[in-house]
N, C-alpha and C positions, 0 to 999 in steps of 0.2 A: 867405511861407515855403516854400511849395511851389516858386516860381521860383528859390529861392535854392538849396534841393535839386537842382532840375534843372539849374542853371547849375553848382552844383559838380560834379555827376556828369559834366556835359559835359567840364568842364574837367579831370577826372581822366582820363576816357577820351582824350581829344586828348592829353594829356601822355604816357599811356601809349603811343599810337600813335605818338607824335613819337620817344619813345624807342625803341621797337621798330625803326623804320625806320632809328635810329642804329647798331643792331648790325651789325657787318660779317657776313658771309656765312661760313660755316664753312669753315674752310682744307681744302684737300685733305689727308690723311693721307698724309705722306710715306713713301715705303717705305724700311724701315731698310737703312742702309747699313752693308754690310759691313767690317769692320775689315781693312785691308789686310795687318795682321800676323798676323791669326787665321788659323790654317788652315783650309781647306775640309773640312766634315763628310765623315766616311766611313761606309760601311755597317758595321754591327756584326753581323757573321756570328753568326746564332743569337740574336742581340737581341730585346729586346721591341719592341713598335711604338712605345713611346714613346722608347726608346733610338734608334730609328732615324728619328723624327719629321724632324729636321735635316738629314737626308741625303735623305730623300723629297722634302722641301720644295726643297732645293738642286738636287736633280734636276729636279723639276717647274718650277723657274726658268730651266734650261737648255730646257725644252719651250716656255716661254713666249717665249723670245728668237726662236723660228722664225717664220717668215714666214706658213707654212702649217701651222697646229696641226690636227692630226687624232687621232683616237684610235688609230689604228695607230702613226703617229708616238709618241705618248705611251707607249704600251706599250713599244716597242721601245727607248725611249729609258731607262724604266725596267729593262727587262731587261737592256741593256747595261750599266747601272749595276749590276747585281747581285740585284735583285729577281726573286722566282719569277714568271714567267709563267704558271704554272698557279693560283695563288693571287690573280690579278688578276680584276676586272671593269672594263669601261668602258663609257661611253654611247655612243649613236649620234653620227657626224659631221654627219648631216642631220636635219632635222626631217619628218614625214610628208607636207609639201608641198615638199619637195626643196629647202628652204632650208638654208644652212649653221647649224649648231648655234652658238648664242650661248656655250655653255661645253661642255667636255668634263669629265666626271666620271670618275675612276679610283680604283680602291680596290686594296690589296694586303692579304689576311688575312695575319695573324701571330698564331698560336694563337687566341684568342677574342677577339682587338681587331682593327681595322680601320685603317691608314692610309688616308685619305679626303682625294682632292685635287681642285679645281678649278681649271681653266685658262680664263680668258676668251679667246675665239678672236679676238676683235677686238685686244686691247689687250696681252695675254699676262699679264694679272695672275693671281696664283696664291693660293689658298688652301689649306691642309693642317691636319688635325686628326687626333687618334685617338680612336675611338669603338668601343664594343663590338659583336660580332657580332649580325646580327639574324637573322630568318626563324624558320620553324616547326622548323627544323632546327639553328638557331644556327649557319650555316654561309655566310650572305651579310653584305655589305658594303654592297651598293647594292641599293636595294628598287625593282621594278618590271622592266620588259624593258630587258636589256642586251644590247650586241653581242658576237655570239660572236667569241672570242679564236681563230681558226683558221687562223692565218697562221704 
């Protein structure tokens, strides 16, 4: 009886391992392709963060197409697109050990909300979202030490 349970358990475990090995690895999520007939998003002057999210992400996609992604380039591209430089925060280009940062984080404060963006420096992949402001004075989008935007 005990041997039957052991063999039965071993068979179930073996079958489970075999089936698990047959599952293909998850496919990479393809980046959504833009409908060529759809117009490019535009900045909504005086609009909310949510209204400007598509244009913010569109602009960051342009940043991601660059070969040398830096915080200054990211900020300048957003400013050229019409975003308010005085409302921005950006992360550092290098780590404390002088290595190129893996990501550039950038934000634009719009009222009590933030457009938050991340650009992967190696691949140019982009993520963007809208979140509420943070901090003791509710005026920050990125927590921690950020690079001075003094150019």
